[in-house]
Every structure is written in C-alpha cells, then in structure tokens.
VOGU-3710 file (C-alpha; in Angstrom, 3 decimals, decimal comma):
1> xxxxxxxxxx> -47,061/73,512/-60,579  -47,302/72,612/-56,709  -50,697/72,454/-55,093  -52,328/72,108/-51,516  -54,715/69,571/-52,338  -54,906/65,762/-53,373  -56,571/64,264/-55,777  -57,760/61,401/-53,799  -58,805/64,266/-51,399  -61,580/66,020/-53,703
11> xxxxxxxxxx> -62,534/63,545/-55,663  -66,256/63,080/-56,089  -68,701/62,163/-53,409  -69,954/58,796/-55,376  -66,236/57,659/-55,415  -66,266/57,757/-52,243  -69,375/55,740/-52,149  -68,053/53,008/-54,097  -65,278/51,932/-52,092  -66,855/53,146/-48,411
21> xxxxxxxxxx> -70,266/52,117/-48,042  -72,203/50,291/-50,952  -70,630/46,566/-50,730  -70,819/43,650/-49,213  -69,507/40,137/-50,144  -71,213/38,692/-47,486  -74,796/39,637/-49,614  -73,391/39,207/-52,824  -71,106/35,762/-52,762  -70,910/33,808/-55,647
31> xxxxxxxxxx> -74,764/34,900/-56,906  -73,296/38,519/-58,222  -72,810/37,263/-61,788  -72,596/41,091/-63,184  -69,868/42,121/-65,348  -67,958/45,053/-64,511  -67,874/47,924/-67,200  -64,627/46,922/-69,270  -61,804/49,203/-70,274  -62,897/49,645/-73,468
41> xxxxxxxxxx> -65,997/50,984/-72,933  -64,759/54,227/-70,594  -64,611/56,516/-73,035  -62,524/59,641/-73,553  -64,144/63,037/-74,210  -63,904/64,379/-77,831  -63,622/68,240/-78,662  -66,583/69,725/-80,290  -66,787/72,032/-82,922  -68,693/75,415/-83,028
51> xxxxxxxxxx> -71,499/73,473/-84,848  -71,451/70,988/-81,914  -71,833/73,792/-79,613  -75,193/75,107/-81,325  -78,322/73,925/-79,066  -80,709/72,639/-78,742  -79,102/69,240/-77,489  -79,831/66,303/-79,095  -83,150/64,771/-77,839  -82,954/61,656/-75,631
61> xxxxxxxxxx> -84,936/58,945/-77,306  -88,792/58,251/-76,294  -88,386/61,499/-74,089  -91,937/63,579/-73,154  -92,227/66,543/-71,280  -94,235/67,439/-67,746  -94,256/65,875/-64,516  -92,671/66,310/-61,304  -89,139/64,040/-60,659  -88,503/63,297/-57,126
71> xxxxxxxxxx> -84,777/62,866/-56,130  -84,379/61,060/-52,847  -80,677/61,314/-51,742  -79,531/60,919/-47,712  -77,347/64,211/-47,539  -78,206/67,902/-49,004  -75,211/69,388/-51,231  -72,424/71,016/-49,138  -72,379/73,220/-51,801  -74,606/75,079/-54,616
81> xxxxxxxxxx> -72,368/77,893/-55,184  -70,981/77,145/-58,710  -67,658/78,852/-57,157  -67,363/76,049/-54,397  -68,751/73,103/-56,096  -65,892/70,438/-56,482  -67,593/67,037/-56,343  -68,726/65,277/-59,816  -72,462/64,391/-58,768  -72,895/67,869/-57,684
91> xxxxxxxxxx> -71,613/69,194/-60,746  -73,905/66,377/-62,851  -76,867/68,135/-60,874  -75,850/71,468/-60,638  -75,911/71,137/-64,769  -80,279/71,574/-63,900  -79,897/75,353/-62,835  -75,942/76,472/-63,780  -73,984/77,200/-67,198  -70,627/77,348/-67,844
101> xxxxxxxxxx> -67,622/78,204/-70,734  -68,155/74,960/-71,826  -69,322/71,551/-70,763  -70,289/67,935/-72,238  -72,553/67,018/-74,378  -73,236/63,071/-73,987  -75,183/61,106/-76,688  -75,246/57,180/-77,077  -72,727/57,459/-73,586  -70,067/59,058/-75,774
111> xxxxxxxxxx> -68,690/62,540/-74,332  -67,969/65,468/-76,044  -66,780/68,709/-75,060  -68,371/71,250/-76,361  -69,076/75,113/-76,283  -72,059/75,731/-73,419  -72,529/79,487/-72,746  -69,695/80,574/-75,350  -69,939/79,686/-79,021  -67,163/77,257/-79,356
121> xxxxxxxxxx> -64,512/75,407/-76,872  -62,533/78,067/-76,803  -59,396/80,064/-79,481  -55,819/80,079/-77,993  -52,807/82,069/-79,429  -49,428/83,295/-78,027  -48,528/79,425/-77,538  -51,567/79,031/-75,035  -51,010/81,376/-72,781  -53,959/83,635/-74,363
131> xxxxxxxxxx> -57,672/82,209/-74,812  -60,427/83,660/-75,874  -64,154/83,085/-75,617  -67,518/84,602/-77,548  -70,955/84,468/-75,564  -73,445/83,352/-77,426  -76,743/85,509/-78,306  -79,639/84,992/-76,464  -78,535/83,147/-72,909  -79,937/85,148/-69,943
141> xxxxxxxxxx> -80,339/84,832/-66,273  -83,612/83,479/-64,483  -84,865/87,032/-64,686  -84,166/87,768/-67,752  -81,528/89,603/-68,193  -78,764/88,943/-70,963  -75,576/86,626/-69,452  -72,445/89,086/-70,121  -68,845/88,657/-69,961  -68,680/90,656/-66,878
151> xxxxxxxxxx> -70,735/88,964/-65,341  -68,493/85,400/-66,295  -65,583/87,545/-65,091  -66,756/88,464/-61,573  -68,078/84,393/-61,728  -64,087/83,688/-61,952  -62,860/86,388/-59,652  -64,883/85,068/-56,991  -62,365/81,888/-56,978  -59,669/84,123/-55,662
161> xxxxxxxxxx> -61,830/85,693/-52,532  -61,932/84,142/-48,369  -64,359/80,887/-47,939  -63,678/79,872/-51,999  -60,461/77,908/-50,604  -61,438/74,349/-50,986  -63,191/74,641/-54,535  -61,242/74,406/-57,520  -57,769/76,596/-57,580  -56,962/76,275/-61,315
171> xxxxxxxxxx> -58,385/79,725/-62,325  -56,309/81,540/-59,997  -53,105/79,434/-60,012  -53,503/79,737/-63,900  -53,820/83,562/-64,070  -51,695/84,667/-62,006  -48,468/82,201/-62,816  -48,975/80,921/-58,841  -47,544/77,286/-57,366  -50,588/77,196/-55,451
181> xxxxxxxxxx> -53,747/79,188/-54,199  -51,738/81,138/-50,981  -49,674/82,444/-53,586  -51,980/83,768/-56,154  -53,942/85,535/-52,974  -51,312/87,509/-52,545  -51,464/88,666/-55,949  -55,062/89,716/-56,364  -57,727/88,696/-53,361  -60,755/88,782/-54,977
191> xxxxxxxxxx> -63,479/91,310/-56,590  -64,028/93,442/-53,741  -60,585/94,619/-53,891  -60,843/95,645/-57,737  -60,420/93,797/-60,938  -58,452/91,312/-62,413  -56,510/92,309/-65,232  -55,436/89,194/-66,766  -59,329/89,053/-67,510  -60,371/91,047/-70,150
201> xxxxxxxxxx> -63,474/91,873/-71,217  -63,792/94,073/-74,235  -67,620/94,057/-75,050  -70,369/92,498/-73,289  -69,839/89,112/-75,632  -66,143/88,873/-75,312  -63,731/87,803/-72,450  -60,034/87,412/-73,053  -57,761/85,173/-70,587  -54,120/85,788/-70,479
211> xxxxxxxxxx> -51,979/83,226/-68,573  -48,368/83,676/-67,639  -47,761/80,066/-68,850  -48,897/78,025/-71,445  -52,536/76,507/-70,748  -53,388/73,537/-73,199  -56,172/72,571/-70,805  -58,177/75,610/-70,523  -61,234/74,049/-72,371  -61,914/71,266/-69,895
221> xxxxxxxxxx> -61,186/73,278/-66,734  -63,900/76,156/-68,698  -66,252/73,136/-68,043  -65,631/73,557/-64,096  -68,475/74,762/-62,263  -66,268/77,566/-60,857  -66,452/78,682/-64,536  -70,160/79,565/-64,098  -71,361/83,626/-64,518  -72,311/85,300/-61,199
231> xxxxxxxxxx> -74,303/88,667/-61,243  -72,915/90,761/-58,446  -76,222/92,147/-57,774  -77,218/88,793/-57,168  -74,285/87,828/-55,230  -75,300/86,953/-51,963  -72,246/85,660/-50,172  -72,322/83,063/-47,844  -76,418/83,011/-48,300  -75,722/82,165/-52,546
241> xxxxxxxxxx> -74,511/78,984/-51,292  -78,008/77,494/-50,736  -79,859/79,712/-53,712  -77,781/80,631/-56,284  -79,075/82,756/-59,319  -80,359/80,286/-62,243  -78,785/80,154/-65,821  -79,981/76,612/-66,311  -82,868/75,196/-67,709  -84,485/75,330/-64,115
251> xxxxxxxxxx> -84,480/77,328/-61,511  -84,470/77,152/-57,592  -87,781/77,483/-56,181  -87,020/76,574/-52,791  -84,367/75,247/-50,091  -84,841/73,676/-47,265  -81,123/72,852/-45,874  -80,998/69,063/-45,396  -84,776/68,846/-46,013  -85,649/69,861/-49,673
261> xxxxxxxxxx> -84,912/71,734/-52,668  -87,253/72,509/-55,020  -86,574/73,354/-58,936  -88,916/74,879/-61,530  -88,664/75,670/-64,860  -86,587/78,509/-65,892  -89,152/80,797/-68,256  -85,909/82,134/-69,690  -83,719/79,545/-70,791  -83,709/78,524/-74,284
271> xxxxxxxxxx> -82,844/75,198/-75,852  -81,790/76,702/-79,094  -78,510/78,067/-76,969  -77,864/75,124/-75,375  -76,286/71,714/-76,446  -76,486/69,701/-73,069  -79,491/70,120/-71,580  -83,390/69,313/-71,804  -86,219/70,517/-69,822  -88,470/67,522/-69,639
281> xxxxxxxxxx> -89,880/67,738/-66,454  -92,284/70,431/-65,107  -90,090/70,392/-61,534  -87,908/68,764/-59,647  -88,371/67,825/-55,986  -85,079/66,650/-54,041  -85,831/65,074/-50,357  -82,847/64,541/-47,835  -82,122/62,786/-44,550  -84,230/59,451/-45,449
291> xxxxxxxxxx> -81,913/56,263/-45,238  -80,874/55,171/-48,546  -82,099/51,085/-47,994  -85,542/52,644/-47,258  -85,466/54,706/-50,728  -84,373/51,591/-52,900  -86,865/49,694/-51,258  -89,752/51,794/-52,426  -87,920/52,466/-55,764  -87,195/48,652/-56,694
301> xxxxxxxxxx> -90,749/47,736/-55,294  -92,428/50,453/-57,303  -94,445/51,435/-53,894  -95,352/55,220/-52,796  -93,748/57,819/-55,022  -91,075/55,225/-55,835  -92,214/54,601/-60,047  -90,959/58,497/-60,235  -88,416/58,620/-57,931  -84,244/58,207/-57,658
311> xxxxxxxxxx> -81,039/58,888/-56,122  -78,484/60,886/-58,106  -76,067/60,264/-55,198  -76,047/56,606/-53,894  -75,599/53,351/-55,392  -77,913/50,155/-55,074  -77,358/48,986/-51,299  -75,588/45,561/-51,524  -79,237/44,208/-49,371  -80,930/44,481/-52,298
321> xxxxxxxxxx> -77,959/43,903/-54,879  -78,327/40,374/-55,447  -82,364/40,221/-55,066  -82,566/42,712/-58,091  -79,989/40,978/-60,467  -82,629/37,968/-59,748  -85,689/39,888/-60,599  -85,986/40,840/-63,853  -88,574/43,829/-63,523  -85,886/44,960/-60,694
331> xxxxxxxxxx> -82,802/44,461/-62,767  -84,263/46,729/-65,301  -84,208/49,574/-63,019  -80,720/49,555/-61,926  -78,406/51,736/-63,933  -74,939/50,736/-64,397  -71,867/51,789/-65,468  -68,124/53,884/-65,818  -67,611/55,539/-63,018  -65,343/58,329/-65,191
341> xxxxxxxxxx> -61,827/58,257/-64,891  -61,865/57,335/-61,503  -59,298/54,072/-60,132  -58,899/52,654/-56,908  -55,095/51,349/-56,199  -54,123/50,476/-52,958  -51,367/53,378/-52,061  -48,086/52,748/-50,011  -46,211/55,521/-48,554  -43,212/55,537/-50,172
351> xxxxxxxxxx> -41,371/57,545/-47,511  -42,018/54,699/-45,458  -41,474/51,499/-48,057  -38,440/53,150/-49,494  -37,279/49,730/-51,293  -38,622/49,666/-55,023  -38,327/46,004/-54,491  -40,523/45,572/-51,299  -42,930/48,070/-53,272  -42,753/45,156/-55,869
361> xxxxxxxxxx> -43,244/42,705/-53,730  -46,418/44,344/-51,879  -47,853/44,325/-55,999  -47,420/40,750/-56,308  -49,254/39,886/-53,014  -52,069/42,062/-53,371  -55,370/39,992/-54,090  -57,135/42,324/-55,930  -59,991/38,597/-56,654  -60,594/38,369/-52,805
371> xxxxxxxxxx> -60,258/42,201/-52,266  -62,746/42,801/-55,068  -65,047/40,106/-53,696  -64,986/41,182/-50,262  -66,007/45,159/-51,003  -68,867/43,909/-53,654  -67,591/41,526/-56,594  -67,504/42,203/-60,306  -70,035/45,295/-60,359  -67,336/47,636/-58,828
381> xxxxxxxxxx> -65,046/47,645/-61,722  -62,541/45,902/-63,973  -59,119/45,166/-63,128  -56,458/47,565/-63,447  -52,905/47,790/-64,699  -52,477/51,657/-64,964  -52,043/54,525/-62,990  -54,580/56,302/-64,899  -57,859/55,574/-66,516  -58,905/54,214/-69,793
391> xxxxxxxxxx> -61,428/57,294/-69,899  -58,374/59,882/-70,035  -57,464/61,810/-73,086  -54,393/59,502/-74,725  -54,587/56,739/-72,181  -52,177/53,676/-73,458  -52,895/50,097/-71,903  -49,596/48,977/-70,234  -48,971/45,902/-67,601  -45,438/46,509/-66,318
401> xxxxxxxxxx> -45,883/43,457/-63,624  -48,259/41,090/-64,912  -49,929/39,279/-62,101  -52,978/37,255/-61,694  -55,973/39,136/-59,888  -55,551/36,297/-57,204  -51,949/37,522/-56,431  -48,315/35,775/-56,371  -46,922/34,575/-53,596  -43,695/33,257/-54,895
411> xxxxxxxxxx> -42,767/36,062/-57,253  -43,283/38,269/-53,992  -40,766/36,596/-52,190  -38,478/36,942/-55,150  -38,365/40,524/-54,801  -38,226/40,531/-50,774  -35,249/38,502/-51,293  -33,666/41,094/-53,153  -34,552/44,125/-50,989  -31,942/45,960/-49,598
421> xxxxxxxxxx> -34,213/46,360/-46,688  -35,817/43,210/-44,814  -39,189/44,283/-44,108  -41,451/41,892/-41,998  -43,972/44,156/-40,396  -46,265/46,416/-42,961  -49,032/48,695/-41,000  -52,508/49,310/-42,994  -55,230/52,021/-41,991  -58,340/52,243/-43,438
431> xxxxxxxxxx> -61,752/53,449/-42,184  -63,643/51,176/-39,958  -67,220/52,456/-40,604  -68,525/49,580/-42,306  -68,156/45,544/-41,803  -66,440/44,890/-44,747  -63,385/47,063/-44,359  -63,211/44,838/-41,511  -63,154/41,740/-43,885  -61,227/43,289/-46,387
441> xxxxxxxxxx> -58,557/44,027/-43,646  -58,195/40,587/-42,560  -57,999/39,248/-46,217  -54,833/41,502/-46,516  -53,338/40,259/-43,105  -54,003/36,536/-44,411  -51,924/37,235/-47,865  -49,068/39,194/-46,291  -48,471/36,321/-44,230  -48,336/33,846/-46,961
451> xxxxxxxxxx> -45,174/35,691/-47,681  -43,826/36,285/-43,996  -44,866/39,820/-43,612  -47,098/40,623/-40,268  -49,784/42,908/-41,338  -50,924/45,046/-38,256  -54,672/47,076/-39,135  -55,453/49,884/-38,261  -58,615/50,992/-38,227  -59,612/54,778/-38,076
461> xxxxxxxxxx> -62,722/56,937/-37,416  -64,185/58,282/-41,114  -63,302/62,182/-39,724  -59,713/61,211/-38,662  -58,587/59,163/-41,603  -57,765/62,211/-44,068  -56,026/64,150/-41,231  -54,305/60,981/-40,211  -53,253/58,785/-43,116  -52,669/62,171/-45,912
471> xxxxxxxxxx> -51,112/65,005/-43,670  -48,070/64,882/-41,984  -45,679/62,076/-41,390  -48,439/59,227/-40,294  -46,873/55,744/-39,358  -48,955/54,018/-41,897  -47,751/52,327/-44,584  -50,864/51,014/-46,521  -54,393/52,433/-47,413  -56,592/51,842/-49,859
481> xxxxxxxxxx> -58,164/55,164/-51,550  -60,063/56,249/-54,865  -58,035/58,864/-57,376  -59,525/61,205/-59,962  -58,147/63,548/-62,655  -60,320/66,936/-62,395  -61,359/66,344/-65,905  -60,614/63,720/-68,755  -57,015/64,729/-69,802  -53,873/63,427/-67,655
491> xxxxxxxxxx> -52,812/66,938/-66,960  -53,953/66,815/-63,600  -52,937/63,599/-62,531  -49,083/63,315/-62,042  -48,169/67,000/-61,819  -50,240/67,468/-58,670  -49,871/64,239/-57,196  -46,256/63,033/-57,814  -43,986/66,051/-57,972  -41,303/65,455/-54,704
501> xxxxxxxxxx> -41,961/69,643/-53,946  -46,250/68,780/-53,494  -47,054/68,513/-49,822  -48,307/65,429/-48,145  -51,967/66,367/-48,929  -51,747/66,410/-52,597  -48,900/63,403/-52,828  -49,857/61,346/-49,981  -47,445/58,640/-50,691  -44,490/61,191/-50,884
511> xxxxxxxxxx> -43,488/59,503/-54,145  -39,408/61,763/-55,086  -38,059/60,439/-58,265  -35,584/64,192/-59,389  -35,928/63,038/-62,989  -39,579/62,724/-63,142  -39,781/66,299/-61,444  -37,235/67,398/-63,885  -39,491/66,033/-66,763  -42,939/67,259/-65,418
521> xxxxxxxxxx> -41,387/70,954/-65,389  -40,400/70,704/-68,954  -43,885/69,007/-69,677  -45,546/72,077/-68,138  -44,404/74,305/-70,416  -45,635/72,549/-73,728  -48,675/74,231/-75,146  -50,224/71,948/-77,548  -53,187/69,688/-75,307  -52,150/66,814/-77,682
531> xxxxxxxxxx> -48,291/66,786/-77,004  -48,807/67,540/-73,196  -51,104/64,522/-72,459  -48,641/62,274/-74,843  -45,748/62,969/-72,794  -47,679/62,999/-69,544  -49,406/59,544/-70,262  -45,203/58,267/-71,367  -44,020/59,881/-68,572  -46,387/57,808/-66,662
541> xxxxxxxxxx> -44,554/54,217/-67,094  -41,502/55,947/-65,208  -43,282/56,717/-62,608  -45,183/53,328/-62,603  -41,798/51,690/-62,428  -41,374/52,977/-59,154  -44,241/51,256/-57,997  -45,660/54,195/-55,991  -48,845/52,610/-55,885  -50,439/49,215/-56,454
551> xxxxxxxxxx> -53,123/49,753/-59,766  -56,428/47,857/-58,315  -59,770/48,784/-60,337  -61,152/50,940/-63,077  -64,091/52,029/-61,082  -67,518/51,746/-61,912  -71,339/52,205/-60,300  -74,387/50,898/-60,088  -77,559/53,135/-59,315  -81,228/53,096/-59,243
561> xxxxxxxxxx> -84,298/54,491/-60,992  -87,939/54,273/-60,577  -90,162/52,665/-63,644  -91,747/55,588/-64,959  -88,209/57,719/-64,767  -86,673/57,977/-68,052  -83,177/58,875/-69,464  -81,270/57,680/-66,199  -77,715/57,086/-67,440  -74,812/57,321/-65,941
571> xxxxxxxxxx> -72,877/60,464/-66,891  -69,775/59,358/-68,725  -67,522/62,408/-66,867  -69,006/62,989/-63,192  -70,070/59,435/-62,462  -73,571/59,496/-61,475  -76,943/59,653/-63,087  -77,229/62,552/-65,088  -79,847/64,683/-64,064  -80,585/67,042/-67,524
581> xxxxxxx> -81,435/63,802/-69,444  -84,237/63,085/-67,341  -88,057/62,770/-68,057  -91,380/61,181/-67,256  -92,880/58,271/-68,775  -96,141/58,889/-67,678  -97,282/61,794/-65,074
//
C-alpha cells in the first residue's frame, strides 16, 4: 500500500512542461481567446472485449503510407528500456517499437483498453488474486522469433532487479504483497536470482499472475511499459536503455544519445495482431538538442523540413502562440487536447497549516483566474473543483466550497476569524526558472495581502525544488504542482498519496486522517474494479472536506505539427501527440 514515490514526482514530462516553461501572460494578454478543453471532453477509458483486441487497428482517416516523419524534441529520452520508462510522452512514443500485454486503442479521441500482445484484457479468478493472459498467434520480435510467455515473465521479473528503482513498482509490490519496492526485493531480487514463483508460464502462450491480495486494476497496469516482454538473450543491461529489441511496427536503426534516434519498419510486425498501432511512415527520424522555439518557427512557417516535422514533447512556445491563433494557416497546425487525467493544484503542507479553517481560507484566497492568465491563459485547462480528473473512471463532479475564479476575500476572512490558530504569515515555494513564475508569485502575494496574510515567496533552483519541497521537514507552506494517476482509475490517487503512513515524497502535503486511513485499508481488499473505483471516488469528498490541496486546473496542452504531417492528435491517456497514428500527407 505505501510506496516511496509521489504521483507528483513521476508525472509525465509534459505535465511539467505545462506549468513550468510554456506559458506567458505577457505574450498572450487579452488576445488569447482559446477555450480550455472542457471537462466533458475528458473521456474515461472503457474496457474492450476480445473482439476489440483483434487487429488491425482502425485506420486513421485519410492516411497513406511512405516517407520519413521528423520529430524534433529538445531532449533525448531518459530511458528506452521498457521497465524503466515512467513518463507519459515516453510511454506514447515507445509504442512505435514496443508492445505490452494490454494497451489503449484510440478511435475518434475515445480511449478503450484492449488486449495488445494478449487476446483480451485478462481473466481474473480467486476474487481478483489470480489473473490469466493468453498471448496472440503471430506476434514476433524484430528478428522473427515468436514472443512467448517466458519473455513477458522475464521482462516483469526485471522490475525487481537493481537499476530499476525509478520505474513503476506495481509488479514487485503487488506480486509479493509488499508495502514498497524495498520490501519486495527483499523477497525476490530479480531474474539473476532465479524464477519468481508468483508468475506461472504453463505454456508458451499462457501467463498466470498470482497476487497475495485482490488486484482489480491489473488490466490497466498491464498497459504500462513495465509489462513489455524482454528476451534474456537480447538483454544488454544498461545498453538496453538506449536500444531495446523491438516488438512494435518499427525497430531502432540507430541511436546517438542526445543527438538522434532513427526508426525503420519492423518487417516481422503483423498488423492483423495489433489493434493499436499503424505502420504508415517508412521511417521516423528524431533529433535532439535544438531549441523548441526554433523548431516551432520552422514548423509553423513551413521552412526547411518544417512541413514534415513535429514535436511530441513540447508545447507551442508562448512567443508564437498568439500569432498562430491570429493566422488561420498556422492555427491549423496547432494540436490541442486534454492532458489525460492530470490536474494542477495549489498544495498546502497540512503538517504546517494544521487548521482546516486556515486551509479553507487559502481555498477562497487563491485567485485562479489571475493565476491561469499569468501562466498562459485558458489554453492551459478549465478550472477544477475536484481532486481527481474527469478522465478517471467513476469520476463525479462536486464543488464543496464554491468560489468565483477571482477568489472571495470576504469569505476567506470569515474562515480566518474562525481559525483556532491565527496566521499572519505563510511561505510559497516555486521553481525560479521562468519569468511567469515570478509574476505568479506576485499575484499570490497581492491576493493574500488583502486578507491580512503576508506571503513570503521562496524561489528555488529547479534541481533543488523536489528535494527541498517534497522531502523532509521543509519550511514551506504552499506550492503549485501537477498531479496524475498512473492509469485512468482512482486506485493510484488516494491510496498512493493520502495515507498517513506514506513518506514525505509520496504524501508531500502530509495529509493525515485516521478515518481515511481505515477506509483506504478496507478498500484495498475489494477485488471488483467498479466497486473499488466507486468507493475511492466516494472517499475523495471526505478527503477534500479537509482541504489538503486547492484544486486549480484540469490541464490541457497545445502542441504543433508540420503541414504535411497527418493523424496528429493528443493521446487522451498519455497527454501528448500519439506517434503511432502519424502519417505523411505527401512524401
């Protein structure tokens, strides 16, 4: 149940881009008329059937084959090893060369979880403690060798090994029934130490997982990159992190770290086995290191290779966004969408701001409208009233403490007057790497001053922010952060961030409520996915009555593509352009 990491610490990289480097009110001002992606458009992922899990993937309208698509990202990927990938855009792009037990099929922007390597999303028994998957016929590695259940088992066993600490830890924890990965590896330390008995492979097409406790979300967890097969004879250790062996429609032809990554067609991938991916382009050529502003200028202006280029990691730079909104041709090249199940919140360290009345006052003081405008305007998302995103299965809209987007100073003063602990000073920490963050800090200072609270701002270096704010007894009361679930159900939100036994990295606001702890422990034993989701969503309102955080935005993104790039759309789960659907309109 407890774990050593935070949802905020591991959210996909694009989530950080949204708040940390893509927005400037000084550029946008009143000219930004773009509407945020509304809550109703944040579609939850349904569970598909065995028929849905068959290939080929539904065709992208207008798609054609051939040509080379160029993807220009500012930075190379931190990890390509599937058991180490733990970022949304990396998940999405790695679908070009990697496959998992399950995956999200997206048609018309609507996500559906289907069997990928497996024939369906899994069959459970024993109250959710046993899950069985059957592999499809015809699935193969890039050298033509069939993918077997042993390869899937070996890949998952790697998540226990040294060097995989920063990847998802669900397989180790769930398969051993451990509270965290450290306890899990004490029981089993990886494939170099033999087989893991909790995973059975009775034949080459069958894999059976045995969990000590009921696990209703295995189908969703099986879509994570950590569920990818790995062949022991191709496992090059640290080298696998730069060039994994392919199972998807493309294979890695070359990778010069921090310079380039080249993909070519995988001749042994069969479209009839894959309900998710396409093989439209002949090649993908990634380049790294170029400033995103220069790339966006070339793409939006159609200069050089700009017509065949896009970025899957970055948003439209603020310097170009307003201009693109005014120019119809450039506006067509913008790719907006909901950022999966991500939310942005004003975090309150509950161990420092202990009085709920003070936290309620902060809720009313927070000037959402001004804060959003300073950071970039409505394109960043629509205002949130709930802890979880509308993209989460079972989500219900609620608004426990209604407030105007501009805040309510008088209401804040009422709650401050009721507080047992009088507060006249609070601290706000933020990363000091962009001018809009300084402007946001001043907006908050001005708002809090109206209620008689001096807000002391603490700008921090980017590298020090997580260490100082999330870990240990840091002397900060407030900070802004983006939060996400690891898949679109509520099972990785409250249990992994709001139990009092969690450490400061997992529960950075230091929320503690014995009644909530008890209910979380009860819910952990529920084996039915829908019942578990409903129970967690119901508990969310109890948590939010304590105002551990102030909801801010259901986040959105706006990326860009070249005029000859077709099929570009924001993946509704991973929150960035889905590379597996791209094609060239002409080559």
